[in-house]
C-alpha positions as CSV (number, residue, x, y, z in Angstrom):
1,M,122.5,179.1,94.6
2,T,125.5,177.8,96.5
3,T,124.9,175.6,99.6
4,T,127.4,175.8,102.3
5,P,128.3,172.3,103.8
6,T,127.5,172.0,107.5
7,S,129.1,169.9,110.1
8,P,127.1,167.7,112.5
9,N,127.8,170.2,115.3
10,A,126.8,173.3,113.2
11,G,123.6,173.8,115.0
12,L,125.3,173.7,118.4
13,S,126.3,176.7,120.3
14,G,130.0,177.3,121.0
15,P,130.2,175.7,124.4
16,A,128.1,172.7,123.3
17,S,130.2,172.2,120.2
18,R,133.4,172.3,122.3
19,T,131.8,169.8,124.7
20,A,131.0,167.4,121.9
21,G,134.4,167.8,120.4
22,G,136.1,167.3,123.8
23,R,134.0,164.1,124.3
24,R,135.2,162.7,121.0
25,R,138.8,163.5,121.8
26,R,138.5,161.8,125.2
27,R,137.1,158.7,123.5
28,R,139.8,158.7,120.9
29,G,142.4,159.0,123.6
30,W,141.5,155.4,124.7
31,D,141.9,153.9,121.2
32,L,145.6,153.1,121.5
33,S,145.1,151.2,124.8
34,A,143.9,148.2,122.9
35,V,147.0,148.0,120.7
36,P,149.3,146.0,123.1
37,A,146.7,143.2,123.6
38,V,145.9,143.1,119.9
39,L,149.6,142.8,119.0
40,V,150.1,140.0,121.6
41,V,147.1,137.9,120.2
42,A,148.2,138.6,116.6
43,L,151.9,137.8,117.0
44,V,151.9,135.1,119.7
45,F,148.6,133.3,118.9
46,A,147.5,134.0,115.3
47,L,150.9,134.1,113.6
48,P,152.1,130.7,114.8
49,V,148.7,129.2,113.7
50,V,148.9,130.8,110.3
51,I,152.5,129.6,109.9
52,L,151.5,126.1,111.0
53,C,148.8,126.0,108.4
54,L,151.3,127.2,105.7
55,R,153.6,124.3,106.7
56,S,150.9,121.9,105.6
57,V,151.7,122.8,101.9
58,T,155.4,123.5,102.3
59,E,156.8,120.8,104.6
60,P,158.9,119.0,103.4
61,T,158.3,120.4,99.8
62,F,155.6,122.6,98.3
63,G,152.5,120.7,97.4
64,L,149.5,118.8,98.7
65,E,151.5,115.7,99.7
66,N,150.6,116.0,103.4
67,F,146.9,116.1,102.6
68,A,147.2,113.2,100.3
69,R,148.8,111.2,103.1
70,L,146.2,112.3,105.6
71,L,143.2,111.6,103.4
72,G,144.6,108.6,101.6
73,H,145.4,106.6,104.7
74,S,142.4,104.6,106.0
75,G,143.6,104.9,109.6
76,Y,143.8,108.7,109.4
77,V,140.4,109.0,107.7
78,D,138.9,106.8,110.4
79,N,140.4,109.1,113.0
80,I,138.7,112.2,111.3
81,V,135.4,110.4,111.1
82,R,135.7,109.2,114.7
83,T,136.4,112.7,115.8
84,I,133.2,114.1,114.2
85,L,131.1,111.2,115.5
86,I,132.4,111.4,119.1
87,S,131.9,115.1,119.1
88,A,128.4,114.8,117.8
89,A,127.5,112.1,120.3
90,S,128.9,114.0,123.2
91,T,127.0,117.1,122.1
92,L,123.7,115.1,121.9
93,V,124.3,113.6,125.4
94,A,125.1,117.0,126.8
95,L,121.9,118.4,125.4
96,V,119.7,115.5,126.7
97,L,121.2,115.7,130.2
98,G,121.6,119.5,130.2
99,Y,118.1,120.5,129.1
100,P,116.2,119.5,132.3
101,I,119.0,121.0,134.5
102,A,118.9,124.3,132.6
103,Y,115.1,124.4,132.8
104,Q,115.2,124.2,136.6
105,M,118.1,126.7,136.8
106,A,115.9,129.1,134.9
107,H,112.5,128.4,136.5
108,G,113.1,126.3,139.6
109,G,113.0,127.3,143.3
110,R,115.9,129.2,144.9
111,W,117.5,126.3,146.7
112,L,117.3,124.0,143.6
113,R,118.7,126.7,141.4
114,T,121.6,127.2,143.8
115,F,122.4,123.5,144.1
116,L,122.3,123.0,140.3
117,T,124.5,126.0,139.7
118,V,127.1,124.7,142.2
119,A,126.8,121.2,140.7
120,I,127.5,122.5,137.2
121,M,130.2,125.0,137.9
122,A,132.2,123.1,140.6
123,P,133.5,120.5,138.1
124,Y,134.5,123.4,135.8
125,L,136.9,124.7,138.5
126,T,138.7,121.4,138.5
127,S,141.3,120.4,136.0
128,I,140.2,118.3,133.0
129,L,143.0,115.9,133.9
130,L,141.6,115.4,137.3
131,R,138.1,114.8,135.9
132,S,139.6,112.3,133.5
133,F,141.2,110.5,136.4
134,S,137.8,110.3,138.1
135,W,136.3,108.7,135.0
136,L,139.2,106.2,134.9
137,V,138.1,105.1,138.3
138,I,134.4,105.1,137.6
139,L,134.6,103.2,134.3
140,G,137.5,101.0,135.3
141,R,137.4,97.2,135.7
142,Q,137.1,97.6,139.4
143,G,135.0,100.8,139.3
144,P,131.5,101.4,140.6
145,V,129.8,101.0,137.2
146,N,131.2,97.5,136.7
147,K,130.6,96.6,140.3
148,L,126.9,97.5,139.8
149,I,126.8,95.4,136.6
150,E,128.2,92.5,138.5
151,Q,125.4,92.8,141.1
152,F,123.0,91.9,138.3
153,G,125.0,88.7,137.5
154,L,126.4,90.1,134.3
155,E,130.0,90.2,133.1
156,P,132.0,93.4,133.5
157,I,132.3,95.6,130.4
158,A,135.6,97.0,129.2
159,M,134.8,100.7,128.9
160,V,138.2,102.4,129.4
161,F,140.2,102.9,126.2
162,T,137.0,102.8,124.1
163,P,134.9,105.5,122.4
164,I,132.3,105.0,125.1
165,A,134.6,106.3,127.8
166,V,135.5,109.3,125.7
167,V,131.8,110.2,125.0
168,V,130.9,109.9,128.7
169,S,133.8,111.9,130.0
170,L,133.6,114.5,127.2
171,S,129.8,114.9,127.7
172,H,130.5,115.6,131.4
173,Y,133.2,118.2,130.5
174,L,130.9,119.9,127.9
175,L,127.8,120.1,130.1
176,P,128.4,123.7,131.4
177,L,128.8,124.9,127.8
178,M,125.4,123.5,126.9
179,I,123.6,124.5,130.1
180,L,124.6,128.1,130.4
181,P,123.3,129.3,127.0
182,L,120.2,127.1,127.5
183,A,119.4,128.7,130.9
184,A,120.1,132.2,129.6
185,T,117.6,131.6,126.7
186,M,115.0,130.0,129.0
187,R,115.0,133.0,131.3
188,S,113.9,135.2,128.4
189,V,111.0,132.9,127.4
190,D,107.6,134.5,127.8
191,G,105.7,132.1,130.1
192,S,102.3,133.5,129.1
193,R,102.5,131.7,125.8
194,V,102.8,128.3,127.6
195,R,99.9,129.3,129.9
196,A,97.8,130.3,126.9
197,A,98.4,126.9,125.2
198,T,97.4,125.1,128.4
199,S,94.3,127.2,128.7
200,L,93.3,126.2,125.2
201,G,93.4,122.5,126.1
202,A,97.0,121.5,125.5
203,G,98.5,119.1,128.1
204,P,101.8,119.9,129.8
205,A,103.9,117.8,127.4
206,Q,102.1,119.2,124.3
207,A,102.5,122.8,125.5
208,F,106.2,122.1,126.2
209,V,106.9,120.5,122.8
210,R,104.8,122.8,120.6
211,V,105.4,126.1,122.4
212,Y,108.3,126.1,124.9
213,L,110.8,123.9,123.1
214,P,110.7,126.1,119.9
215,L,111.3,129.2,121.9
216,T,114.5,127.7,123.4
217,K,115.8,126.9,120.0
218,P,118.5,129.7,120.1
219,G,119.9,128.3,123.3
220,I,120.0,124.8,121.8
221,Q,121.8,126.1,118.8
222,A,124.4,128.1,120.7
223,G,125.0,125.3,123.2
224,S,125.3,122.7,120.6
225,V,127.8,124.7,118.5
226,L,129.9,125.5,121.6
227,C,129.9,121.8,122.6
228,F,130.7,120.5,119.1
229,V,133.5,123.1,118.6
230,Y,135.1,122.3,122.0
231,G,134.5,118.6,121.6
232,I,136.0,118.3,118.2
233,G,139.2,119.9,119.4
234,A,139.5,117.7,122.5
235,F,142.9,116.2,123.3
236,V,143.4,115.2,126.9
237,I,140.2,113.1,127.3
238,P,140.8,111.0,124.2
239,A,144.5,110.7,125.0
240,L,143.8,109.3,128.5
241,L,140.5,107.4,128.1
242,G,140.3,106.6,124.4
243,G,143.3,104.4,123.6
244,S,143.6,103.5,120.0
245,K,139.9,102.8,119.6
246,G,138.9,106.3,120.9
247,S,141.7,108.4,119.4
248,M,140.8,111.8,117.9
249,L,142.5,114.4,115.7
250,G,144.1,116.1,118.7
251,S,145.9,112.9,119.6
252,L,147.1,112.5,116.0
253,I,148.5,116.1,116.0
254,H,150.3,115.5,119.3
255,S,151.9,112.2,118.3
256,A,152.9,113.5,114.8
257,I,154.7,116.4,116.4
258,K,156.1,115.1,119.7
259,Q,156.8,111.5,118.7
260,S,157.3,111.4,115.0
261,G,158.5,115.0,114.3
262,D,156.3,114.9,111.2
263,Y,155.4,118.6,111.1
264,G,153.8,118.3,107.7
265,L,151.3,115.7,108.7
266,A,150.5,117.5,112.0
267,S,150.0,120.8,110.1
268,A,147.6,119.1,107.6
269,A,145.6,117.5,110.5
270,A,145.5,120.9,112.3
271,L,144.3,122.6,109.2
272,V,141.5,120.0,108.7
273,L,140.5,120.4,112.3
274,G,140.5,124.2,112.0
275,A,138.5,124.0,108.8
276,L,135.8,121.9,110.5
277,V,135.5,124.4,113.3
278,L,135.3,127.3,110.8
279,V,132.6,125.6,108.8
280,I,130.5,125.0,111.9
281,V,130.9,128.6,113.2
282,L,130.1,130.1,109.8
283,A,127.0,127.9,109.3
284,F,125.9,128.9,112.8
285,Q,126.3,132.6,112.1
286,R,124.4,132.2,108.8
287,L,121.6,130.3,110.5
288,T,121.1,132.5,113.6
289,G,122.8,135.9,112.8
290,M,124.8,135.6,116.0
291,S,128.4,136.9,115.8
292,A,131.5,134.9,116.6
293,T,132.1,137.2,119.6
294,Q,128.6,136.5,121.0
295,L,129.2,132.8,120.5
296,A,132.5,132.9,122.3
297,G,130.9,134.8,125.1
298,R,128.5,131.9,125.6
299,S,125.5,134.1,125.2
300,G,122.4,132.1,124.3
301,T,120.0,135.1,124.3
302,A,121.6,137.2,121.6
303,A,120.1,135.0,118.9
304,T,116.6,135.2,120.2
305,R,115.9,138.3,118.2
306,S,116.9,136.6,115.0
307,P,113.9,135.4,113.0
308,S,115.8,132.4,111.7
309,A,116.5,131.3,115.3
310,R,112.7,130.8,115.8
311,R,112.1,129.2,112.4
312,G,111.9,125.5,111.9
313,G,110.5,122.4,113.5
314,G,108.8,120.7,110.6
315,R,107.8,117.1,110.7
316,A,110.0,116.2,113.6
317,L,108.2,118.8,115.8
318,R,104.8,117.6,114.7
319,L,105.7,113.9,115.5
320,A,107.1,115.0,118.9
321,G,103.8,116.9,119.5
322,R,101.7,113.8,118.8
323,A,104.0,111.7,121.1
324,A,103.6,114.4,123.8
325,G,99.8,114.2,123.4
326,G,100.0,110.5,124.1
327,L,101.9,111.1,127.3
328,D,99.4,113.7,128.4
329,R,96.5,111.2,127.8
330,L,98.3,108.6,129.9
331,G,98.6,111.1,132.8
332,V,102.4,110.7,133.3
333,T,103.1,114.4,132.8
334,R,100.8,115.8,135.5
335,S,103.4,115.6,138.3
336,R,105.1,118.9,138.9
337,R,107.6,117.3,141.3
338,L,109.0,114.8,138.7
339,P,111.0,117.4,136.6
340,K,112.6,118.8,139.8
341,V,113.5,115.3,141.1
342,L,115.0,114.5,137.6
343,A,117.1,117.7,137.6
344,A,118.3,117.2,141.2
345,T,119.3,113.6,140.4
346,L,121.2,114.7,137.3
347,G,122.9,117.4,139.4
348,V,124.1,114.8,141.9
349,L,125.4,112.5,139.1
350,V,127.3,115.5,137.6
351,L,128.8,116.3,141.0
352,A,129.6,112.7,142.0
353,P,132.8,112.3,140.0
354,Q,134.3,115.1,142.0
355,F,134.1,113.3,145.2
356,I,134.7,109.7,144.2
357,V,138.5,110.4,144.2
358,V,138.5,111.2,148.0
359,P,138.5,107.5,149.1
360,I,140.9,106.7,146.3
361,S,143.4,109.2,147.7
362,F,143.5,107.0,150.9
363,A,143.9,103.7,149.0
364,S,146.7,101.4,150.2
365,T,147.7,100.2,146.7
366,K,148.1,101.7,143.2
367,A,145.2,99.6,141.8
368,L,142.2,101.8,141.1
369,V,139.7,99.8,143.1
370,F,136.5,101.5,144.4
371,P,135.9,101.3,147.2
372,P,139.6,100.7,148.3
373,V,140.3,97.4,150.0
374,D,142.5,99.1,152.6
375,Y,143.3,102.6,153.5
376,S,146.6,104.5,153.9
377,T,148.0,108.1,153.8
378,Q,151.1,107.1,151.8
379,W,149.9,109.1,148.7
380,Y,149.6,112.3,150.7
381,S,153.2,111.8,151.8
382,E,154.1,111.1,148.2
383,F,152.6,114.4,147.1
384,F,154.8,116.4,149.5
385,T,158.0,115.4,147.6
386,A,160.0,117.3,145.0
387,G,158.6,115.2,142.2
388,W,155.2,116.8,142.7
389,L,155.9,120.1,144.6
390,D,158.4,121.3,142.0
391,P,155.8,121.2,139.1
392,L,153.2,122.7,141.5
393,T,155.6,125.6,142.2
394,V,156.2,126.1,138.4
395,S,152.5,126.1,137.7
396,V,151.7,128.7,140.4
397,R,154.6,130.9,139.3
398,I,153.5,130.8,135.7
399,A,149.8,131.4,136.6
400,L,150.8,134.5,138.7
401,F,152.7,136.0,135.8
402,V,149.9,135.3,133.4
403,T,147.4,136.9,135.8
404,V,149.3,140.1,136.0
405,I,150.1,140.4,132.3
406,A,146.7,139.2,130.9
407,G,145.0,141.3,133.5
408,A,146.8,144.5,132.5
409,L,146.5,143.9,128.7
410,G,142.9,142.7,128.8
411,T,141.8,145.7,130.9
412,L,143.5,148.1,128.6
413,A,141.9,146.4,125.6
414,A,138.5,146.6,127.2
415,M,139.0,150.3,127.8
416,G,139.9,150.8,124.2
417,V,136.9,149.0,122.8
418,V,134.3,150.2,125.3
419,R,135.5,153.8,126.0
420,G,137.3,154.4,122.7
421,A,136.0,155.6,119.3
422,L,137.1,152.6,117.3
423,H,133.7,152.2,115.5
424,G,134.1,149.3,113.0
425,W,137.6,148.6,114.4
426,G,136.0,147.8,117.7
427,T,134.2,144.8,116.4
428,L,137.3,143.6,114.7
429,T,139.3,144.0,117.9
430,S,136.7,142.2,119.9
431,T,136.6,139.3,117.4
432,L,140.4,139.1,117.5
433,M,140.4,139.1,121.3
434,M,137.9,136.2,121.5
435,L,139.7,134.2,118.8
436,P,141.6,131.9,121.2
437,L,138.3,130.8,122.7
438,L,136.9,129.8,119.3
439,F,139.9,128.1,117.9
440,P,140.9,124.5,119.0
441,T,143.5,124.7,121.7
442,V,145.3,121.7,120.3
443,V,145.9,123.5,117.0
444,A,147.2,126.5,118.8
445,A,149.4,124.3,120.9
446,A,150.9,122.7,117.8
447,G,151.5,126.2,116.4
448,F,153.2,127.3,119.6
449,Y,155.4,124.3,119.6
450,V,156.6,124.5,116.0
451,E,157.4,128.2,116.2
452,F,158.6,128.4,119.8
453,E,161.0,125.5,119.0
454,R,162.5,127.6,116.2
455,I,163.3,130.5,118.6
456,G,164.2,128.5,121.7
457,L,161.1,129.0,123.8
458,V,160.0,125.3,124.1
459,D,160.7,123.9,127.6
460,T,160.9,127.4,129.1
461,E,158.6,129.3,131.5
462,L,158.6,132.3,129.2
463,G,157.2,130.3,126.3
464,I,154.4,128.9,128.5
465,V,153.6,132.3,129.9
466,L,153.3,133.9,126.5
467,A,151.0,131.1,125.3
468,H,148.9,131.2,128.4
469,V,148.5,135.0,128.2
470,T,146.8,134.6,124.8
471,L,144.4,132.0,126.2
472,A,143.6,134.1,129.3
473,L,143.1,137.4,127.5
474,P,139.6,136.6,126.2
475,F,138.3,136.0,129.7
476,V,139.8,139.2,131.1
477,F,138.6,141.2,128.1
478,S,135.0,139.9,128.2
479,V,134.6,140.3,132.0
480,V,136.2,143.8,132.2
481,S,134.2,144.9,129.1
482,A,131.0,143.9,130.8
483,G,132.0,145.8,133.9
484,L,132.8,148.9,131.9
485,R,129.6,148.8,130.0
486,S,127.7,148.8,133.2
487,L,129.6,151.9,134.4
488,N,128.0,155.3,134.0
489,P,130.5,157.5,132.0
490,V,129.1,160.7,133.6
491,Y,131.6,160.3,136.4
492,E,134.5,160.5,134.0
493,R,133.0,163.4,132.2
494,A,132.5,165.3,135.4
495,A,136.2,164.6,136.4
496,S,137.4,165.7,133.0
497,S,135.4,168.9,133.2
498,L,137.1,169.7,136.5
499,G,140.5,169.3,134.9
500,A,141.4,165.7,135.8
501,S,143.8,164.0,133.4
502,R,143.0,160.7,131.8
503,T,145.5,158.9,134.1
504,T,143.8,160.5,137.2
505,Q,140.3,159.5,135.9
506,L,141.6,155.9,135.4
507,R,143.3,155.7,138.8
508,R,140.7,157.6,141.0
509,I,137.4,156.7,139.3
510,V,137.4,154.0,136.7
511,L,139.6,151.4,138.4
512,P,137.9,151.5,141.8
513,L,134.5,151.2,140.3
514,I,135.4,148.2,138.1
515,A,137.6,146.6,140.8
516,P,135.2,143.6,141.3
517,S,135.3,142.9,137.5
518,I,139.1,143.1,137.5
519,A,139.3,140.7,140.4
520,T,136.9,138.3,138.7
521,A,138.9,138.5,135.5
522,G,142.2,137.9,137.4
523,L,140.7,134.8,139.0
524,F,139.7,133.5,135.6
525,A,143.2,134.3,134.2
526,F,144.9,132.4,137.1
527,L,142.6,129.4,136.8
528,T,143.0,129.3,133.0
529,S,146.7,129.2,133.3
530,F,146.9,126.9,136.3
531,D,144.4,124.4,134.9
532,E,145.5,124.6,131.2
533,S,146.8,121.2,130.1
534,T,147.1,121.0,126.3
535,V,149.6,123.8,125.7
536,A,151.5,122.8,128.9
537,I,151.8,119.2,127.6
538,F,153.1,120.4,124.3
539,L,155.5,123.1,125.6
540,S,156.7,121.5,128.9
541,G,159.8,119.3,128.8
542,V,162.7,118.2,130.9
543,H,163.7,121.6,132.4
544,V,160.3,123.1,132.9
545,K,157.4,120.8,133.9
546,T,154.1,122.1,135.0
547,L,151.7,120.3,137.3
548,P,149.3,119.4,134.4
549,K,152.2,117.9,132.5
550,R,153.3,115.8,135.6
551,I,149.7,114.6,136.0
552,F,149.4,113.7,132.4
553,E,152.6,111.7,132.6
554,A,151.4,109.9,135.7
555,L,148.1,108.9,134.1
556,S,149.6,108.0,130.8
557,L,152.4,105.7,132.2
558,E,150.9,104.3,135.4
559,T,147.9,104.4,137.8
560,N,149.0,106.7,140.5
561,P,146.6,107.6,143.4
562,T,148.7,110.7,144.1
563,V,146.6,112.3,141.4
564,A,143.6,111.7,143.7
565,V,145.4,113.6,146.4
566,I,145.9,116.5,144.1
567,S,142.1,116.4,143.3
568,V,141.3,116.7,147.0
569,F,143.6,119.7,147.4
570,V,142.3,121.4,144.3
571,M,138.7,121.0,145.4
572,A,139.6,122.4,148.8
573,C,141.4,125.3,147.2
574,A,138.5,125.9,144.8
575,A,136.1,126.0,147.7
576,V,138.3,128.5,149.6
577,I,138.7,130.7,146.5
578,W,134.9,130.5,145.8
579,L,134.1,131.5,149.4
580,G,136.7,134.2,149.4
581,Y,135.4,135.7,146.2
582,A,131.8,135.6,147.5
583,L,133.0,137.4,150.7
584,F,134.9,140.0,148.6
585,R,131.8,140.7,146.5
586,R,129.7,141.0,149.6
587,L,132.1,143.4,151.3
588,T,132.3,145.5,148.1
589,R,128.5,145.8,148.0
590,I,128.4,146.8,151.7
591,S,131.1,149.4,151.2
592,R,129.3,150.9,148.3
593,S,126.0,151.1,150.1
594,N,127.7,152.7,153.2
595,P,130.1,155.3,151.8
């Protein structure tokens, strides 16, 4: 007996079959919209990085000579080991400080949650260069830390240009990357388990260590990997605060390219750095089952469903449980106010470096003394000169171009992945789009420099725009994708059934509904470009100098309080943008509720 093959739609009536087929055709129509962004990331970001890695075995001749030089020189080996140790120490500090803050952000009162959110996110809106300047003041010879030490009759400690300064500043920079996944995981924890442990006789500390802490393991893992990956690729902080004692691989790559012109050594160091990141990410994926795209998206909750994410603890957890039992018996864990006070205090300390530059901006001398001996407005006058306004204009112009280009490409890519019928290709496209977030920026900057120099794009605005577009695309893609996934596709189907073309659907339905997501993505793209320092330092030169490059020069060559003036203006602009964005979202919600 012969069996006639049937299609998936064989059981459908004629109109139903046509509807299903039309839906598939509509979805396939969006597939090509992701191609431009994919090509930009592949050709502008991935290709230079691949060529840079190939140079490690071809420059100046084919072989492993560059790796022999890198791994055979004690100074270079010390640099690699120091990079790993500083990254690990900074990650640990970020975890210890970030855990109590994340706990209150997840479970605290409304006002405390709001304050901690502002305290954590406000520094993230400020350039890493400006935050590094704040730590130069705080940890300096005449800074508040050494002034406090002197109050106890002790000798001041030399902290600037040491690994200590790098760990402190890097931990402050990495805190949001630790706290956000932790808070996301903590919100998903079932509180009834902790209450059950307490009802069975466990004290607060024991219930926390034995029940709550293991449940937040996925957030700890995600935050730790993010911090370690971003920390190991740090360049600006070690370059400004580390000196020779706190130098890391990023500084080695920069000096090999910009000072020595040794592309072979720089390529080998970049490949070692990239390999370290790859090993960490692959180990994390194997341990938790979380994809690289989820990790780049800073989601701490995605791994909570993985059995391996919940597994573990062992002897360390048992020992911690016994120690917690001792604290419970002493009665020091009964206070419910203590965790809130601790989190609020840490929030103030996280926010403090933002404002310590305000009095420095009014200092009468170049010396970084806190508080200043005398006050003056001369540095505000200095800022309004061509030496500072020209780089500011260049940075704003580049950021605007990046916002438009990355906004358009990222939105189209999100449409292709979310609304298209890419199937397995959608995952590959998403991973490629998020690649610039997972790969060390200093390695990408080295790749940009080596390849852009060959085609004449170094020291040009076009070169910086192209590089910054690839760095901004992941933010635009992820934000717009989230907005599209929350959008009910029934509106588009209804418009299509009434004869609306795909362009009309996009213009009249989709874009108005995801306008808040596009605005948010545009803000991220602008801030990413305007704030980006590593690529700007590599690609800027004599003819094109961005504001981050000018700040880096000022901090590298001299102590210039004009940088403090820039910090004040940036904080003011960030506050205005934040308030404007909040007002925009509020007006959007009101207009939707009152059509």
